[in-house]
VEXTIKE-637868 format. One record per atom (N, C-alpha, C): residue number from 1; residue in three letters; atom name; x, y, z. Coordinates in nm, 2 decimals, m for minus. Example, Ala and Ser with C-alpha at 12.3 -4.5 7.8 and 13.67 -1.06 7.14 Angstrom:
% VEXTIKE-637868
   num   residuo   atomo        X        Y        Z
     1       ALA       N     1.32    m0.57     0.78
     1       ALA      CA     1.23    m0.45     0.78
     1       ALA       C     1.32    m0.33     0.78
     2       SER       N     1.28    m0.22     0.71
     2       SER      CA     1.37    m0.11     0.71
     2       SER       C     1.29     0.00     0.79
//
This chain:
% VEXTIKE-637868
   num   residuo   atomo        X        Y        Z
     1       THR       N    m2.47     1.77     2.90
     1       THR      CA    m2.53     1.86     2.79
     1       THR       C    m2.46     1.77     2.64
     2       VAL       N    m2.54     1.76     2.55
     2       VAL      CA    m2.48     1.69     2.45
     2       VAL       C    m2.50     1.80     2.32
     3       VAL       N    m2.40     1.78     2.25
     3       VAL      CA    m2.45     1.88     2.11
     3       VAL       C    m2.42     1.83     1.97
     4       GLU       N    m2.49     1.81     1.93
     4       GLU      CA    m2.48     1.70     1.79
     4       GLU       C    m2.51     1.79     1.67
     5       VAL       N    m2.38     1.75     1.58
     5       VAL      CA    m2.41     1.83     1.44
     5       VAL       C    m2.42     1.76     1.36
     6       THR       N    m2.54     1.78     1.25
     6       THR      CA    m2.54     1.68     1.14
     6       THR       C    m2.53     1.77     1.03
     7       GLY       N    m2.44     1.66     0.93
     7       GLY      CA    m2.43     1.73     0.79
     7       GLY       C    m2.35     1.66     0.64
     8       LYS       N    m2.35     1.73     0.58
     8       LYS      CA    m2.31     1.60     0.45
     8       LYS       C    m2.16     1.66     0.40
     9       LEU       N    m2.10     1.56     0.41
     9       LEU      CA    m1.96     1.59     0.38
     9       LEU       C    m1.95     1.62     0.20
    10       LEU       N    m1.89     1.73     0.19
    10       LEU      CA    m1.87     1.81     0.06
    10       LEU       C    m1.83     1.67    m0.01
    11       GLY       N    m1.90     1.68    m0.15
    11       GLY      CA    m1.86     1.56    m0.24
    11       GLY       C    m1.89     1.40    m0.21
    12       LYS       N    m1.87     1.39    m0.08
    12       LYS      CA    m1.91     1.24    m0.05
    12       LYS       C    m2.03     1.19    m0.06
    13       GLY       N    m2.01     1.06    m0.12
    13       GLY      CA    m2.09     0.99    m0.22
    13       GLY       C    m2.14     1.00    m0.37
    14       GLU       N    m2.09     1.14    m0.38
    14       GLU      CA    m2.13     1.14    m0.54
    14       GLU       C    m2.03     1.05    m0.62
    15       THR       N    m2.12     1.07    m0.76
    15       THR      CA    m2.03     1.00    m0.87
    15       THR       C    m1.87     1.06    m0.91
    16       ARG       N    m1.80     1.01    m0.90
    16       ARG      CA    m1.63     1.04    m0.90
    16       ARG       C    m1.58     0.94    m0.96
    17       ALA       N    m1.44     0.97    m1.02
    17       ALA      CA    m1.34     0.90    m1.11
    17       ALA       C    m1.29     0.81    m1.04
    18       ASN       N    m1.36     0.69    m0.91
    18       ASN      CA    m1.31     0.61    m0.84
    18       ASN       C    m1.24     0.45    m0.90
    19       SER       N    m1.16     0.43    m0.87
    19       SER      CA    m1.14     0.28    m0.90
    19       SER       C    m1.07     0.19    m0.76
    20       VAL       N    m1.11     0.10    m0.76
    20       VAL      CA    m1.09    m0.04    m0.66
    20       VAL       C    m0.99    m0.12    m0.73
    21       ILE       N    m0.90    m0.17    m0.62
    21       ILE      CA    m0.84    m0.30    m0.69
    21       ILE       C    m0.88    m0.38    m0.59
    22       ASP       N    m0.92    m0.47    m0.58
    22       ASP      CA    m0.94    m0.56    m0.51
    22       ASP       C    m0.91    m0.67    m0.42
    23       VAL       N    m0.93    m0.76    m0.36
    23       VAL      CA    m0.80    m0.85    m0.28
    23       VAL       C    m0.84    m0.97    m0.39
    24       GLU       N    m0.91    m1.02    m0.50
    24       GLU      CA    m0.84    m1.11    m0.53
    24       GLU       C    m0.77    m1.10    m0.67
    25       THR       N    m0.76    m0.93    m0.69
    25       THR      CA    m0.67    m0.91    m0.77
    25       THR       C    m0.55    m0.89    m0.74
    26       ILE       N    m0.51    m0.84    m0.58
    26       ILE      CA    m0.43    m0.82    m0.53
    26       ILE       C    m0.34    m0.98    m0.51
    27       GLN       N    m0.40    m1.07    m0.44
    27       GLN      CA    m0.36    m1.20    m0.44
    27       GLN       C    m0.29    m1.28    m0.56
    28       ALA       N    m0.38    m1.21    m0.70
    28       ALA      CA    m0.30    m1.30    m0.84
    28       ALA       C    m0.19    m1.25    m0.88
    29       GLN       N    m0.10    m1.13    m0.79
    29       GLN      CA    m0.01    m1.07    m0.85
    29       GLN       C     0.12    m1.15    m0.79
    30       PRO       N     0.23    m1.16    m0.81
    30       PRO      CA     0.34    m1.21    m0.81
    30       PRO       C     0.36    m1.19    m0.64
    31       ALA       N     0.38    m1.27    m0.54
    31       ALA      CA     0.44    m1.24    m0.41
    31       ALA       C     0.55    m1.14    m0.35
    32       GLY       N     0.52    m1.09    m0.29
    32       GLY      CA     0.62    m0.91    m0.28
    32       GLY       C     0.62    m0.84    m0.39
    33       LEU       N     0.52    m0.86    m0.46
    33       LEU      CA     0.51    m0.72    m0.54
    33       LEU       C     0.49    m0.60    m0.47
    34       ASP       N     0.54    m0.53    m0.50
    34       ASP      CA     0.56    m0.36    m0.43
    34       ASP       C     0.41    m0.29    m0.49
    35       PRO       N     0.33    m0.28    m0.34
    35       PRO      CA     0.19    m0.20    m0.37
    35       PRO       C     0.15    m0.10    m0.48
    36       LEU       N     0.26    m0.05    m0.50
    36       LEU      CA     0.26     0.07    m0.55
    36       LEU       C     0.27     0.00    m0.73
    37       LYS       N     0.33    m0.09    m0.76
    37       LYS      CA     0.30    m0.14    m0.85
    37       LYS       C     0.16    m0.22    m0.94
    38       LEU       N     0.09    m0.22    m0.83
    38       LEU      CA    m0.05    m0.27    m0.86
    38       LEU       C    m0.17    m0.17    m0.90
    39       LEU       N    m0.08    m0.04    m0.91
    39       LEU      CA    m0.20     0.06    m0.96
    39       LEU       C    m0.18     0.11    m1.13
    40       VAL       N    m0.10     0.03    m1.14
    40       VAL      CA    m0.05     0.02    m1.31
    40       VAL       C    m0.21    m0.03    m1.34
    41       ARG       N    m0.32    m0.11    m1.28
    41       ARG      CA    m0.40    m0.14    m1.33
    41       ARG       C    m0.54    m0.01    m1.34
    42       VAL       N    m0.47     0.07    m1.27
    42       VAL      CA    m0.60     0.18    m1.31
    42       VAL       C    m0.56     0.26    m1.42
    43       PRO       N    m0.69     0.29    m1.48
    43       PRO      CA    m0.69     0.40    m1.59
    43       PRO       C    m0.63     0.53    m1.55
    44       GLY       N    m0.54     0.60    m1.59
    44       GLY      CA    m0.48     0.73    m1.61
    44       GLY       C    m0.40     0.70    m1.43
    45       LEU       N    m0.34     0.62    m1.38
    45       LEU      CA    m0.24     0.63    m1.31
    45       LEU       C    m0.09     0.58    m1.40
    46       GLN       N     0.00     0.65    m1.38
    46       GLN      CA     0.12     0.58    m1.42
    46       GLN       C     0.23     0.58    m1.32
    47       VAL       N     0.28     0.45    m1.34
    47       VAL      CA     0.40     0.34    m1.18
    47       VAL       C     0.48     0.37    m1.29
    48       SER       N     0.63     0.36    m1.29
    48       SER      CA     0.73     0.32    m1.31
    48       SER       C     0.86     0.29    m1.20
    49       SER       N     0.97     0.25    m1.24
    49       SER      CA     1.06     0.25    m1.15
    49       SER       C     1.20     0.14    m1.23
    50       SER       N     1.31     0.20    m1.18
    50       SER      CA     1.42     0.16    m1.23
    50       SER       C     1.42     0.02    m1.21
    51       ASP       N     1.36    m0.10    m1.18
    51       ASP      CA     1.35    m0.22    m1.14
    51       ASP       C     1.22    m0.30    m1.12
    52       ALA       N     1.21    m0.43    m1.15
    52       ALA      CA     1.09    m0.51    m1.12
    52       ALA       C     1.06    m0.50    m1.00
    53       LEU       N     1.11    m0.46    m0.89
    53       LEU      CA     1.04    m0.45    m0.73
    53       LEU       C     0.98    m0.35    m0.69
    54       THR       N     1.06    m0.27    m0.76
    54       THR      CA     1.02    m0.09    m0.75
    54       THR       C     1.11    m0.07    m0.61
    55       GLY       N     1.16     0.03    m0.61
    55       GLY      CA     1.24     0.07    m0.47
    55       GLY       C     1.19     0.22    m0.45
    56       SER       N     1.18     0.25    m0.32
    56       SER      CA     1.11     0.36    m0.28
    56       SER       C     1.15     0.53    m0.39
    57       PHE       N     1.29     0.50    m0.43
    57       PHE      CA     1.38     0.65    m0.45
    57       PHE       C     1.35     0.63    m0.60
    58       SER       N     1.35     0.51    m0.65
    58       SER      CA     1.32     0.48    m0.79
    58       SER       C     1.21     0.47    m0.83
    59       MET       N     1.11     0.49    m0.75
    59       MET      CA     0.98     0.51    m0.82
    59       MET       C     0.88     0.58    m0.87
    60       ARG       N     0.85     0.59    m0.97
    60       ARG      CA     0.75     0.71    m1.01
    60       ARG       C     0.57     0.71    m1.02
    61       LEU       N     0.55     0.81    m0.98
    61       LEU      CA     0.39     0.77    m0.96
    61       LEU       C     0.31     0.89    m1.01
    62       GLY       N     0.25     0.87    m1.08
    62       GLY      CA     0.16     1.01    m1.18
    62       GLY       C    m0.01     0.97    m1.22
    63       MET       N    m0.05     1.07    m1.21
    63       MET      CA    m0.23     1.05    m1.19
    63       MET       C    m0.25     1.19    m1.28
    64       ARG       N    m0.32     1.15    m1.41
    64       ARG      CA    m0.34     1.23    m1.48
    64       ARG       C    m0.24     1.38    m1.48
    65       GLY       N    m0.12     1.37    m1.51
    65       GLY      CA    m0.02     1.44    m1.50
    65       GLY       C     0.01     1.52    m1.39
    66       LEU       N    m0.05     1.47    m1.30
    66       LEU      CA     0.06     1.53    m1.14
    66       LEU       C     0.13     1.44    m1.08
    67       ASN       N     0.21     1.48    m1.03
    67       ASN      CA     0.34     1.34    m0.96
    67       ASN       C     0.27     1.32    m0.80
    68       LYS       N     0.35     1.27    m0.75
    68       LYS      CA     0.32     1.18    m0.62
    68       LYS       C     0.35     1.31    m0.54
    69       GLU       N     0.40     1.42    m0.54
    69       GLU      CA     0.39     1.55    m0.48
    69       GLU       C     0.26     1.57    m0.45
    70       GLN       N     0.18     1.55    m0.53
    70       GLN      CA     0.02     1.67    m0.54
    70       GLN       C    m0.07     1.55    m0.54
    71       ILE       N    m0.01     1.42    m0.52
    71       ILE      CA    m0.13     1.29    m0.49
    71       ILE       C    m0.16     1.28    m0.36
    72       GLY       N    m0.27     1.29    m0.30
    72       GLY      CA    m0.28     1.24    m0.13
    72       GLY       C    m0.26     1.07    m0.13
    73       ILE       N    m0.14     1.03    m0.07
    73       ILE      CA    m0.18     0.89    m0.01
    73       ILE       C    m0.18     0.82     0.11
    74       SER       N    m0.26     0.76     0.16
    74       SER      CA    m0.29     0.72     0.27
    74       SER       C    m0.29     0.56     0.30
    75       VAL       N    m0.25     0.52     0.42
    75       VAL      CA    m0.25     0.36     0.47
    75       VAL       C    m0.39     0.35     0.53
    76       ASP       N    m0.44     0.30     0.55
    76       ASP      CA    m0.56     0.27     0.64
    76       ASP       C    m0.63     0.40     0.69
    77       GLY       N    m0.66     0.50     0.59
    77       GLY      CA    m0.72     0.62     0.59
    77       GLY       C    m0.56     0.68     0.66
    78       VAL       N    m0.50     0.69     0.74
    78       VAL      CA    m0.37     0.77     0.79
    78       VAL       C    m0.31     0.82     0.69
    79       PRO       N    m0.27     0.96     0.67
    79       PRO      CA    m0.21     1.03     0.55
    79       PRO       C    m0.06     0.98     0.60
    80       ASN       N     0.02     0.99     0.51
    80       ASN      CA     0.14     0.91     0.54
    80       ASN       C     0.23     1.08     0.54
    81       GLY       N     0.19     1.17     0.53
    81       GLY      CA     0.27     1.30     0.52
    81       GLY       C     0.35     1.34     0.40
    82       SER       N     0.36     1.48     0.37
    82       SER      CA     0.42     1.49     0.24
    82       SER       C     0.54     1.44     0.18
    83       THR       N     0.50     1.42     0.07
    83       THR      CA     0.61     1.34    m0.04
    83       THR       C     0.71     1.44    m0.08
    84       LEU       N     0.71     1.60    m0.09
    84       LEU      CA     0.75     1.66    m0.08
    84       LEU       C     0.92     1.63    m0.08
    85       SER       N     1.01     1.65    m0.15
    85       SER      CA     1.17     1.65    m0.20
    85       SER       C     1.18     1.52    m0.11
    86       ASN       N     1.11     1.38    m0.10
    86       ASN      CA     1.15     1.27    m0.04
    86       ASN       C     1.08     1.23     0.08
    87       GLY       N     1.02     1.36     0.12
    87       GLY      CA     0.94     1.37     0.22
    87       GLY       C     0.85     1.22     0.29
    88       GLY       N     0.79     1.24     0.37
    88       GLY      CA     0.68     1.13     0.37
    88       GLY       C     0.72     0.99     0.40
    89       THR       N     0.65     0.93     0.40
    89       THR      CA     0.64     0.78     0.39
    89       THR       C     0.55     0.69     0.25
    90       MET       N     0.64     0.67     0.17
    90       MET      CA     0.54     0.56     0.09
    90       MET       C     0.49     0.47     0.12
    91       PRO       N     0.36     0.43     0.10
    91       PRO      CA     0.33     0.29     0.15
    91       PRO       C     0.40     0.14     0.14
    92       PRO       N     0.47     0.14     0.05
    92       PRO      CA     0.59     0.01     0.06
    92       PRO       C     0.67    m0.01     0.17
    93       ARG       N     0.72     0.14     0.27
    93       ARG      CA     0.78     0.12     0.34
    93       ARG       C     0.68     0.08     0.52
    94       LEU       N     0.53     0.05     0.46
    94       LEU      CA     0.46     0.05     0.56
    94       LEU       C     0.44    m0.03     0.57
    95       LEU       N     0.40    m0.15     0.45
    95       LEU      CA     0.34    m0.28     0.45
    95       LEU       C     0.36    m0.38     0.39
    96       ASP       N     0.35    m0.49     0.41
    96       ASP      CA     0.42    m0.57     0.32
    96       ASP       C     0.26    m0.60     0.19
    97       SER       N     0.33    m0.65     0.11
    97       SER      CA     0.18    m0.68     0.00
    97       SER       C     0.06    m0.77     0.01
    98       ALA       N     0.15    m0.85     0.13
    98       ALA      CA     0.07    m1.00     0.17
    98       ALA       C    m0.03    m0.96     0.24
    99       ASN       N    m0.04    m0.85     0.31
    99       ASN      CA    m0.09    m0.81     0.41
    99       ASN       C    m0.24    m0.70     0.36
   100       LEU       N    m0.22    m0.65     0.22
   100       LEU      CA    m0.28    m0.58     0.17
   100       LEU       C    m0.44    m0.66     0.11
   101       VAL       N    m0.57    m0.58     0.13
   101       VAL      CA    m0.69    m0.60     0.10
   101       VAL       C    m0.76    m0.55    m0.03
   102       ARG       N    m0.72    m0.43     0.00
   102       ARG      CA    m0.77    m0.33    m0.08
   102       ARG       C    m0.71    m0.20    m0.10
   103       ILE       N    m0.71    m0.14    m0.27
   103       ILE      CA    m0.67     0.00    m0.30
   103       ILE       C    m0.79     0.08    m0.33
   104       ASP       N    m0.78     0.15    m0.28
   104       ASP      CA    m0.88     0.26    m0.35
   104       ASP       C    m0.83     0.40    m0.42
   105       ALA       N    m0.83     0.44    m0.54
   105       ALA      CA    m0.81     0.54    m0.59
   105       ALA       C    m0.90     0.62    m0.70
   106       SER       N    m0.90     0.76    m0.62
   106       SER      CA    m0.95     0.85    m0.66
   106       SER       C    m0.89     0.98    m0.75
   107       GLN       N    m0.92     0.97    m0.86
   107       GLN      CA    m0.87     1.06    m0.96
   107       GLN       C    m0.93     1.21    m0.95
   108       THR       N    m1.01     1.27    m0.87
   108       THR      CA    m1.05     1.39    m0.87
   108       THR       C    m1.00     1.44    m0.77
   109       ALA       N    m1.01     1.58    m0.75
   109       ALA      CA    m0.96     1.65    m0.65
   109       ALA       C    m0.98     1.59    m0.50
   110       GLY       N    m0.95     1.65    m0.38
   110       GLY      CA    m0.97     1.57    m0.24
   110       GLY       C    m1.06     1.63    m0.18
   111       ASP       N    m1.22     1.58    m0.11
   111       ASP      CA    m1.31     1.66    m0.07
   111       ASP       C    m1.27     1.68     0.05
   112       LEU       N    m1.36     1.71     0.16
   112       LEU      CA    m1.31     1.79     0.28
   112       LEU       C    m1.30     1.66     0.38
   113       GLY       N    m1.35     1.51     0.32
   113       GLY      CA    m1.31     1.42     0.40
   113       GLY       C    m1.19     1.32     0.39
   114       THR       N    m1.15     1.44     0.25
   114       THR      CA    m0.98     1.29     0.26
   114       THR       C    m0.87     1.35     0.33
   115       PRO       N    m0.82     1.24     0.39
   115       PRO      CA    m0.72     1.26     0.51
   115       PRO       C    m0.57     1.32     0.44
   116       SER       N    m0.57     1.41     0.36
   116       SER      CA    m0.43     1.43     0.34
   116       SER       C    m0.41     1.60     0.30
   117       ASP       N    m0.28     1.66     0.31
   117       ASP      CA    m0.26     1.77     0.29
   117       ASP       C    m0.20     1.80     0.14
   118       GLN       N    m0.21     1.72     0.04
   118       GLN      CA    m0.20     1.72    m0.08
   118       GLN       C    m0.23     1.63    m0.20
   119       ALA       N    m0.38     1.66    m0.16
   119       ALA      CA    m0.44     1.60    m0.29
   119       ALA       C    m0.55     1.66    m0.38
   120       LEU       N    m0.42     1.73    m0.43
   120       LEU      CA    m0.46     1.83    m0.50
   120       LEU       C    m0.57     1.79    m0.67
   121       GLY       N    m0.48     1.65    m0.68
   121       GLY      CA    m0.55     1.58    m0.79
   121       GLY       C    m0.57     1.49    m0.83
   122       GLY       N    m0.62     1.40    m0.71
   122       GLY      CA    m0.64     1.26    m0.68
   122       GLY       C    m0.58     1.21    m0.52
   123       TYR       N    m0.65     1.08    m0.49
   123       TYR      CA    m0.66     1.02    m0.38
   123       TYR       C    m0.63     0.88    m0.35
   124       ILE       N    m0.53     0.82    m0.30
   124       ILE      CA    m0.51     0.64    m0.31
   124       ILE       C    m0.49     0.63    m0.14
   125       ASN       N    m0.60     0.53    m0.16
   125       ASN      CA    m0.57     0.46     0.01
   125       ASN       C    m0.55     0.32    m0.01
   126       PHE       N    m0.42     0.25     0.08
   126       PHE      CA    m0.41     0.14     0.07
   126       PHE       C    m0.46     0.07     0.24
   127       GLN       N    m0.54    m0.04     0.21
   127       GLN      CA    m0.63    m0.07     0.27
   127       GLN       C    m0.59    m0.21     0.35
   128       THR       N    m0.52    m0.25     0.50
   128       THR      CA    m0.47    m0.36     0.53
   128       THR       C    m0.56    m0.44     0.55
   129       ARG       N    m0.53    m0.56     0.56
   129       ARG      CA    m0.63    m0.67     0.60
   129       ARG       C    m0.66    m0.69     0.77
   130       ASP       N    m0.76    m0.67     0.84
   130       ASP      CA    m0.78    m0.72     0.96
   130       ASP       C    m0.72    m0.80     1.02
   131       PRO       N    m0.69    m0.82     1.16
   131       PRO      CA    m0.68    m0.93     1.21
   131       PRO       C    m0.79    m1.02     1.19
   132       GLY       N    m0.76    m1.17     1.19
   132       GLY      CA    m0.85    m1.31     1.19
   132       GLY       C    m0.92    m1.31     1.29
   133       LYS       N    m1.03    m1.41     1.29
   133       LYS      CA    m1.09    m1.42     1.41
   133       LYS       C    m1.05    m1.56     1.50
   134       GLU       N    m1.00    m1.65     1.39
   134       GLU      CA    m0.97    m1.76     1.44
   134       GLU       C    m0.81    m1.73     1.43
   135       ALA       N    m0.75    m1.81     1.52
   135       ALA      CA    m0.62    m1.83     1.57
   135       ALA       C    m0.54    m1.93     1.43
   136       GLY       N    m0.44    m1.88     1.38
   136       GLY      CA    m0.35    m1.97     1.25
   136       GLY       C    m0.26    m1.91     1.21
   137       ALA       N    m0.16    m1.94     1.15
   137       ALA      CA    m0.04    m1.88     1.07
   137       ALA       C    m0.05    m1.91     0.91
   138       GLU       N     0.02    m1.82     0.86
   138       GLU      CA     0.04    m1.81     0.70
   138       GLU       C     0.19    m1.81     0.70
   139       ILE       N     0.24    m1.88     0.57
   139       ILE      CA     0.40    m1.87     0.55
   139       ILE       C     0.39    m1.89     0.39
   140       GLU       N     0.46    m1.80     0.37
   140       GLU      CA     0.51    m1.81     0.21
   140       GLU       C     0.66    m1.77     0.17
   141       LEU       N     0.71    m1.89     0.10
   141       LEU      CA     0.84    m1.84     0.07
   141       LEU       C     0.86    m1.86    m0.10
   142       THR       N     0.93    m1.79    m0.13
   142       THR      CA     0.96    m1.74    m0.29
   142       THR       C     1.06    m1.74    m0.33
   143       GLY       N     1.08    m1.72    m0.46
   143       GLY      CA     1.27    m1.74    m0.51
   143       GLY       C     1.17    m1.71    m0.66
   144       GLY       N     1.35    m1.64    m0.73
   144       GLY      CA     1.31    m1.61    m0.87
   144       GLY       C     1.41    m1.52    m0.92
   145       SER       N     1.43    m1.50    m1.03
   145       SER      CA     1.56    m1.47    m1.04
   145       SER       C     1.63    m1.36    m1.03
   146       TYR       N     1.80    m1.37    m1.05
   146       TYR      CA     1.86    m1.26    m1.01
   146       TYR       C     1.85    m1.25    m0.87
   147       GLY       N     1.87    m1.36    m0.79
   147       GLY      CA     1.90    m1.39    m0.62
   147       GLY       C     1.77    m1.36    m0.59
   148       TYR       N     1.66    m1.34    m0.61
   148       TYR      CA     1.53    m1.30    m0.55
   148       TYR       C     1.49    m1.40    m0.48
   149       LYS       N     1.48    m1.37    m0.34
   149       LYS      CA     1.40    m1.46    m0.20
   149       LYS       C     1.34    m1.37    m0.13
   150       ARG       N     1.23    m1.41    m0.11
   150       ARG      CA     1.12    m1.38     0.01
   150       ARG       C     1.12    m1.49     0.08
   151       GLY       N     1.10    m1.46     0.21
   151       GLY      CA     0.98    m1.52     0.33
   151       GLY       C     0.89    m1.44     0.39
   152       TYR       N     0.78    m1.46     0.39
   152       TYR      CA     0.69    m1.42     0.44
   152       TYR       C     0.59    m1.49     0.55
   153       ALA       N     0.59    m1.43     0.72
   153       ALA      CA     0.50    m1.52     0.83
   153       ALA       C     0.38    m1.41     0.88
   154       ARG       N     0.31    m1.45     0.91
   154       ARG      CA     0.21    m1.38     0.95
   154       ARG       C     0.13    m1.51     1.07
   155       ILE       N     0.11    m1.45     1.19
   155       ILE      CA     0.08    m1.56     1.31
   155       ILE       C    m0.11    m1.47     1.35
   156       GLU       N    m0.20    m1.51     1.36
   156       GLU      CA    m0.33    m1.47     1.40
   156       GLU       C    m0.34    m1.53     1.55
   157       THR       N    m0.36    m1.43     1.66
   157       THR      CA    m0.40    m1.48     1.79
   157       THR       C    m0.54    m1.52     1.78
   158       GLY       N    m0.63    m1.46     1.67
   158       GLY      CA    m0.74    m1.54     1.68
   158       GLY       C    m0.87    m1.42     1.82
   159       LYS       N    m0.96    m1.40     1.81
   159       LYS      CA    m1.04    m1.33     1.91
   159       LYS       C    m1.02    m1.40     2.05
   160       SER       N    m1.00    m1.31     2.11
   160       SER      CA    m1.00    m1.33     2.29
   160       SER       C    m1.12    m1.33     2.35
   161       ALA       N    m1.14    m1.35     2.45
   161       ALA      CA    m1.25    m1.37     2.55
   161       ALA       C    m1.30    m1.20     2.56
   162       ALA       N    m1.20    m1.11     2.54
   162       ALA      CA    m1.26    m0.99     2.57
   162       ALA       C    m1.26    m0.89     2.41
   163       GLY       N    m1.30    m1.02     2.32
   163       GLY      CA    m1.34    m0.96     2.19
   163       GLY       C    m1.21    m0.90     2.11
   164       THR       N    m1.09    m0.90     2.16
   164       THR      CA    m0.99    m0.84     2.12
   164       THR       C    m0.92    m0.93     1.99
   165       SER       N    m0.82    m0.89     1.88
   165       SER      CA    m0.79    m0.96     1.79
   165       SER       C    m0.62    m0.91     1.76
   166       ALA       N    m0.54    m0.97     1.70
   166       ALA      CA    m0.45    m0.92     1.67
   166       ALA       C    m0.36    m1.01     1.55
   167       TYR       N    m0.28    m0.96     1.49
   167       TYR      CA    m0.16    m1.06     1.45
   167       TYR       C    m0.01    m0.97     1.44
   168       LEU       N     0.11    m1.06     1.42
   168       LEU      CA     0.19    m1.00     1.39
   168       LEU       C     0.27    m1.09     1.23
   169       SER       N     0.32    m0.97     1.18
   169       SER      CA     0.36    m1.03     1.04
   169       SER       C     0.52    m0.97     1.01
   170       LEU       N     0.58    m1.09     0.99
   170       LEU      CA     0.73    m1.02     0.93
   170       LEU       C     0.75    m1.06     0.81
   171       SER       N     0.84    m1.01     0.74
   171       SER      CA     0.85    m1.05     0.57
   171       SER       C     0.99    m0.99     0.56
   172       GLN       N     1.09    m1.07     0.51
   172       GLN      CA     1.23    m1.04     0.46
   172       GLN       C     1.28    m1.07     0.30
   173       SER       N     1.29    m0.97     0.21
   173       SER      CA     1.32    m1.03     0.11
   173       SER       C     1.48    m0.96     0.00
   174       SER       N     1.54    m1.03    m0.08
   174       SER      CA     1.63    m0.97    m0.13
   174       SER       C     1.65    m1.01    m0.27
   175       VAL       N     1.73    m0.92    m0.35
   175       VAL      CA     1.75    m0.93    m0.50
   175       VAL       C     1.85    m0.88    m0.52
   176       ASN       N     1.92    m0.88    m0.62
   176       ASN      CA     2.07    m0.88    m0.70
   176       ASN       C     1.99    m0.70    m0.74
   177       THR       N     2.09    m0.63    m0.73
   177       THR      CA     2.05    m0.51    m0.77
   177       THR       C     2.04    m0.48    m0.93
   178       TRP       N     2.12    m0.52    m0.99
   178       TRP      CA     2.12    m0.52    m1.13
   178       TRP       C     2.19    m0.70    m1.19
   179       PRO       N     2.17    m0.76    m1.29
   179       PRO      CA     2.27    m0.90    m1.31
   179       PRO       C     2.39    m0.86    m1.33
   180       GLY       N     2.45    m0.97    m1.27
   180       GLY      CA     2.59    m0.97    m1.34
   180       GLY       C     2.64    m1.00    m1.17
   181       GLU       N     2.78    m1.09    m1.20
   181       GLU      CA     2.84    m1.12    m1.09
   181       GLU       C     2.90    m0.99    m0.96
   182       GLU       N     2.92    m0.85    m1.05
   182       GLU      CA     2.95    m0.79    m0.97
   182       GLU       C     2.83    m0.66    m0.87
   183       SER       N     2.74    m0.75    m0.88
   183       SER      CA     2.55    m0.70    m0.87
   183       SER       C     2.55    m0.65    m0.70
   184       GLY       N     2.56    m0.56    m0.70
   184       GLY      CA     2.52    m0.51    m0.55
   184       GLY       C     2.38    m0.57    m0.50
   185       SER       N     2.30    m0.56    m0.40
   185       SER      CA     2.20    m0.64    m0.38
   185       SER       C     2.10    m0.54    m0.30
   186       ASN       N     1.97    m0.55    m0.28
   186       ASN      CA     1.87    m0.49    m0.24
   186       ASN       C     1.78    m0.55    m0.14
   187       HIS       N     1.78    m0.57    m0.01
   187       HIS      CA     1.71    m0.62     0.12
   187       HIS       C     1.62    m0.52     0.18
   188       ARG       N     1.54    m0.58     0.19
   188       ARG      CA     1.39    m0.54     0.25
   188       ARG       C     1.34    m0.61     0.37
   189       ARG       N     1.32    m0.54     0.47
   189       ARG      CA     1.23    m0.60     0.59
   189       ARG       C     1.11    m0.56     0.67
   190       ASN       N     0.98    m0.60     0.72
   190       ASN      CA     0.89    m0.54     0.72
   190       ASN       C     0.85    m0.63     0.86
   191       ALA       N     0.79    m0.55     0.93
   191       ALA      CA     0.73    m0.61     1.09
   191       ALA       C     0.61    m0.50     1.10
   192       SER       N     0.52    m0.58     1.08
   192       SER      CA     0.37    m0.51     1.12
   192       SER       C     0.30    m0.61     1.24
   193       LEU       N     0.25    m0.53     1.33
   193       LEU      CA     0.16    m0.57     1.43
   193       LEU       C     0.01    m0.54     1.43
//
């Protein structure tokens, strides 16, 4: 016995206050930039931090007066969990900006299809790029002021005979926490498969 249910998702496909940050915009940004910093390009979103790279504890995110505890956030459509009291996981902990291909920001209340438990005033989805169909590799090496160093590598398996593909990416970055000889440092490592 097959039971088929057909229906329309409330609000799906209707005109909403949606913004898209596309791959061309993402690739035009400095290497290693925190994915949340890209949101400053969206009218109505406020992003600030205590440093240029953004640490997850110093980051502030607001959408039309609501804070990150009231905005639904996901990576590849998977909710990050509640960010109340610094809970949940913000996107910079889950992905490297070099693996990012798109950001969708909806500034309306979440509809039934929103995969979040806290999308009171909007929803943001970070979309990572799929594995490549051809085998290959990418390497990025970046340096900058205040001891900033970053390395990124991505290896693509290409499409196998079974039709599957995969990738492995590794990145590591470090920067002085503040200018001066007595500065501490901030290190970040990321691995994605």
